[in-house]
C-alpha positions as a printed NumPy array, in Angstrom:
array([[128.225,  65.646, 207.133],
       [130.435,  67.689, 204.609],
       [129.141,  70.322, 202.175],
       [130.069,  69.814, 198.563],
       [129.264,  72.325, 195.752],
       [128.691,  70.678, 192.367],
       [129.211,  72.938, 189.434],
       [128.406,  71.86 , 185.713],
       [129.429,  73.47 , 182.534],
       [127.204,  73.491, 179.413],
       [128.331,  74.63 , 175.936],
       [125.609,  77.373, 174.929],
       [127.142,  78.106, 171.586],
       [124.67 ,  75.969, 169.905],
       [121.802,  77.669, 171.555],
       [123.234,  81.074, 170.644],
       [123.572,  80.103, 167.107],
       [120.089,  78.812, 167.011],
       [118.657,  82.385, 168.328],
       [120.811,  84.247, 165.867],
       [119.675,  82.185, 162.911],
       [116.022,  82.826, 164.169],
       [116.618,  86.547, 164.387],
       [117.987,  86.494, 160.776],
       [114.981,  84.497, 159.414],
       [112.533,  87.214, 161.064],
       [114.63 ,  89.902, 159.603],
       [114.519,  88.342, 156.072],
       [110.912,  87.733, 156.361],
       [110.125,  91.368, 157.052],
       [112.703,  92.673, 154.343],
       [111.136,  90.348, 151.831],
       [107.659,  91.381, 152.584],
       [108.6  ,  95.139, 152.297],
       [110.406,  94.643, 149.022],
       [107.718,  92.477, 147.519],
       [105.08 ,  95.094, 148.527],
       [106.754,  97.388, 146.143],
       [108.241,  95.319, 143.388],
       [105.201,  93.234, 142.651],
       [102.816,  96.138, 141.649],
       [105.614,  97.712, 139.777],
       [106.066,  94.53 , 137.669],
       [102.564,  94.196, 137.064],
       [102.149,  97.839, 135.922],
       [105.132,  97.531, 133.575],
       [103.545,  94.416, 131.925],
       [100.14 ,  96.409, 131.627],
       [102.06 ,  99.241, 129.979],
       [103.788,  96.883, 127.518],
       [100.308,  95.562, 126.663],
       [ 98.906,  99.024, 125.999],
       [101.873,  99.769, 123.628],
       [102.322,  96.463, 121.764],
       [100.396,  94.389, 119.311],
       [ 99.863,  90.687, 120.13 ],
       [102.91 ,  89.711, 118.028],
       [105.165,  92.003, 120.187],
       [105.375,  94.762, 117.685],
       [104.823,  98.502, 118.668],
       [101.291,  99.77 , 118.148],
       [100.881, 102.435, 115.416],
       [100.491, 106.008, 116.935],
       [ 96.972, 106.304, 115.558],
       [ 95.939, 103.306, 117.697],
       [ 97.06 , 105.067, 121.033],
       [ 94.031, 107.136, 122.131],
       [ 93.626, 109.528, 125.035],
       [ 92.443, 106.723, 127.415],
       [ 95.494, 104.772, 126.672],
       [ 97.762, 107.766, 127.521],
       [ 95.803, 108.4  , 130.711],
       [ 96.282, 104.823, 131.662],
       [100.125, 104.904, 130.988],
       [100.273, 108.186, 133.042],
       [ 98.567, 106.549, 135.962],
       [100.879, 103.564, 135.829],
       [103.909, 105.824, 135.552],
       [102.933, 107.718, 138.651],
       [102.232, 104.707, 140.512],
       [105.568, 103.161, 139.624],
       [107.292, 106.405, 140.584],
       [105.52 , 106.453, 143.97 ],
       [106.421, 102.775, 144.668],
       [110.056, 103.549, 143.612],
       [110.324, 106.406, 146.149],
       [108.98 , 104.205, 148.826],
       [111.682, 101.563, 148.186],
       [114.234, 104.407, 148.34 ],
       [112.85 , 105.53 , 151.633],
       [112.956, 101.983, 152.717],
       [116.629, 101.591, 151.945],
       [117.423, 104.957, 153.444],
       [115.766, 103.778, 156.616],
       [118.069, 100.574, 156.453],
       [121.099, 102.857, 156.116],
       [120.151, 104.726, 159.267],
       [120.103, 101.491, 161.191],
       [123.683, 100.837, 160.166],
       [125.072, 104.315, 160.718],
       [124.401, 105.105, 164.302],
       [127.303, 107.362, 165.447],
       [129.483, 106.034, 168.523],
       [128.013, 107.74 , 171.416],
       [129.96 , 110.574, 173.119],
       [129.455, 109.787, 176.639],
       [129.116, 112.631, 179.268],
       [127.807, 112.699, 182.617],
       [124.109, 113.335, 182.45 ],
       [121.366, 113.994, 184.879],
       [118.358, 111.995, 184.089],
       [115.746, 114.348, 185.502],
       [117.111, 117.064, 183.178],
       [117.325, 114.705, 180.146],
       [113.666, 113.781, 180.745],
       [112.571, 117.433, 181.231],
       [114.274, 118.501, 178.048],
       [112.591, 115.813, 175.894],
       [109.115, 116.457, 177.477],
       [109.533, 120.213, 176.696],
       [110.295, 119.271, 173.043],
       [107.213, 117.121, 172.971],
       [104.949, 119.325, 174.951],
       [102.883, 120.735, 171.937],
       [102.24 , 117.172, 170.613],
       [101.189, 115.942, 173.941],
       [ 98.777, 118.849, 174.436],
       [ 97.201, 118.401, 171.074],
       [ 96.647, 114.777, 171.895],
       [ 95.115, 115.77 , 175.234],
       [ 97.569, 113.64 , 177.251],
       [ 97.979, 113.911, 180.909],
       [101.638, 113.778, 181.74 ],
       [102.932, 112.587, 185.062],
       [106.61 , 112.791, 185.99 ],
       [108.061, 110.922, 188.899],
       [111.82 , 111.657, 188.415],
       [114.424, 111.079, 191.109],
       [116.807, 114.201, 190.776],
       [119.924, 112.324, 192.083],
       [120.238, 109.741, 189.307],
       [123.162, 110.396, 186.907],
       [124.266, 108.316, 183.966],
       [127.092, 108.354, 181.302],
       [125.384, 108.873, 177.993],
       [124.993, 110.769, 174.625],
       [122.527, 113.539, 175.149],
       [121.239, 113.551, 171.373],
       [121.065, 109.661, 171.158],
       [119.153, 109.204, 174.425],
       [116.943, 112.106, 173.639],
       [116.235, 110.301, 170.256],
       [115.249, 107.132, 172.212],
       [112.858, 108.997, 174.545],
       [111.233, 111.003, 171.592],
       [110.665, 107.702, 169.777],
       [109.026, 105.989, 172.85 ],
       [106.746, 109.13 , 173.533],
       [105.706, 109.212, 170.018],
       [104.92 , 105.581, 169.884],
       [102.908, 106.178, 173.114],
       [100.924, 108.994, 171.584],
       [ 99.969, 106.773, 168.666],
       [ 98.889, 103.954, 170.903],
       [ 96.724, 106.295, 172.974],
       [ 95.127, 108.012, 169.89 ],
       [ 91.814, 106.313, 170.465],
       [ 92.004, 106.363, 174.252],
       [ 89.239, 108.475, 175.939],
       [ 91.698, 109.653, 178.801],
       [ 95.227, 109.176, 177.478],
       [ 97.741, 109.247, 180.339],
       [101.525, 109.051, 180.038],
       [103.854, 108.444, 182.949],
       [107.602, 108.605, 182.957],
       [109.53 , 107.377, 185.989],
       [113.227, 107.425, 186.763],
       [114.615, 105.286, 189.523],
       [117.252, 102.881, 190.605],
       [116.138,  99.341, 190.157],
       [116.764,  96.425, 192.742],
       [120.302,  95.964, 191.172],
       [120.862,  99.769, 191.864],
       [121.008, 100.368, 188.037],
       [119.384, 103.665, 186.703],
       [116.097, 103.066, 184.845],
       [113.709, 105.202, 183.016],
       [110.163, 103.86 , 182.374],
       [107.77 , 105.192, 179.845],
       [104.222, 103.968, 180.494],
       [101.237, 104.675, 178.521],
       [ 97.425, 103.927, 178.93 ],
       [ 97.087, 102.939, 175.187],
       [ 95.756, 100.013, 173.301],
       [ 98.715,  97.7  , 174.276],
       [100.574,  95.363, 171.959],
       [ 99.361,  91.833, 171.213],
       [101.279,  89.033, 172.661],
       [102.088,  87.503, 169.384],
       [103.76 ,  90.788, 168.274],
       [105.541,  91.512, 171.54 ],
       [108.549,  89.521, 170.55 ],
       [108.903,  91.024, 167.08 ],
       [108.719,  94.707, 167.798],
       [112.308,  95.244, 167.978],
       [112.971,  93.546, 164.618],
       [113.936,  95.999, 161.996],
       [111.14 ,  97.13 , 159.557],
       [108.484,  95.309, 161.835],
       [105.654,  97.787, 162.758],
       [102.424,  97.56 , 164.516],
       [101.318, 100.79 , 162.706],
       [100.122, 100.645, 159.175],
       [102.09 , 103.573, 158.246],
       [105.108, 102.814, 160.459],
       [108.73 , 102.423, 159.146],
       [109.451,  99.78 , 161.777],
       [112.968, 101.267, 162.538],
       [112.174, 103.422, 165.603],
       [112.229, 100.667, 168.329],
       [115.177,  98.951, 166.49 ],
       [117.149, 102.192, 166.698],
       [116.343, 102.517, 170.492],
       [117.502,  99.009, 171.148],
       [120.743,  99.751, 169.229],
       [121.33 , 103.109, 170.986],
       [120.725, 101.442, 174.458],
       [123.21 ,  98.462, 173.507],
       [125.804, 101.172, 172.511],
       [125.404, 102.645, 176.003],
       [126.05 ,  99.391, 177.636],
       [122.333,  98.944, 178.583],
       [119.099,  97.422, 177.319],
       [115.46 ,  98.062, 176.703],
       [112.544,  96.137, 178.096],
       [108.902,  95.977, 177.25 ],
       [105.776,  94.86 , 179.051],
       [102.238,  95.293, 177.689],
       [ 98.542,  94.272, 178.307],
       [ 96.173,  94.751, 175.25 ],
       [ 93.692,  97.345, 176.102],
       [ 95.513,  98.475, 179.172],
       [ 98.773, 100.078, 177.979],
       [102.475,  99.446, 177.506],
       [105.554, 100.037, 179.645],
       [109.048, 100.579, 178.033],
       [111.952, 100.286, 180.531],
       [115.44 , 101.743, 179.7  ],
       [118.101, 100.034, 181.879],
       [121.659, 101.455, 182.265],
       [124.104,  99.054, 183.634],
       [126.721, 100.881, 185.75 ]])
């Protein structure tokens, strides 16, 4: 009739290493995809330009054999290579942004004031998109945070929400701030957009992965890193066709 407590210990290093390797593999796949998208057409076009300027034996064509059509083809190829090169430079610059997030300057912030400031900044974009905004903010919640960095997080989330609702007949955006069950401050950004497919949900925080055709794929990764620097984290829930909820959780 005695009560015993049995405690077991398990080394989880192997599991952590496995998760880290999986994360690296996902990142490498995205990086390889983006780089190959630029390098492959550039390589193809340079081969085409060589063909236009060389004889079959590899010698330079005589000037009288290079006509206006050939020159126009060369100009088109050069413009395309230049465009792809600029795209690759922007890609590298985006990567640098991910590695140069400043150390947060933590100050006491009121969450209601923070959200109100961001919604004022985004007001014209939301009005243009015909979005109905609902704010449910607890005015008594304060956090230690960097104003500029957290504004950037919320702007990214709202911008993504507007894009997700671009084809929604009645777009609605709701922002809620409250304490969760563990008494930690949370900010929820809830949209009524197209949602995120289940097979993409676990990839959206990977750098350079984007659900948008013209997206850089760094916005959500930046948000995640900024939240980590604040000692918090970001969660996502989504139902295709019904909408998405991003939750910022601050651990205090």
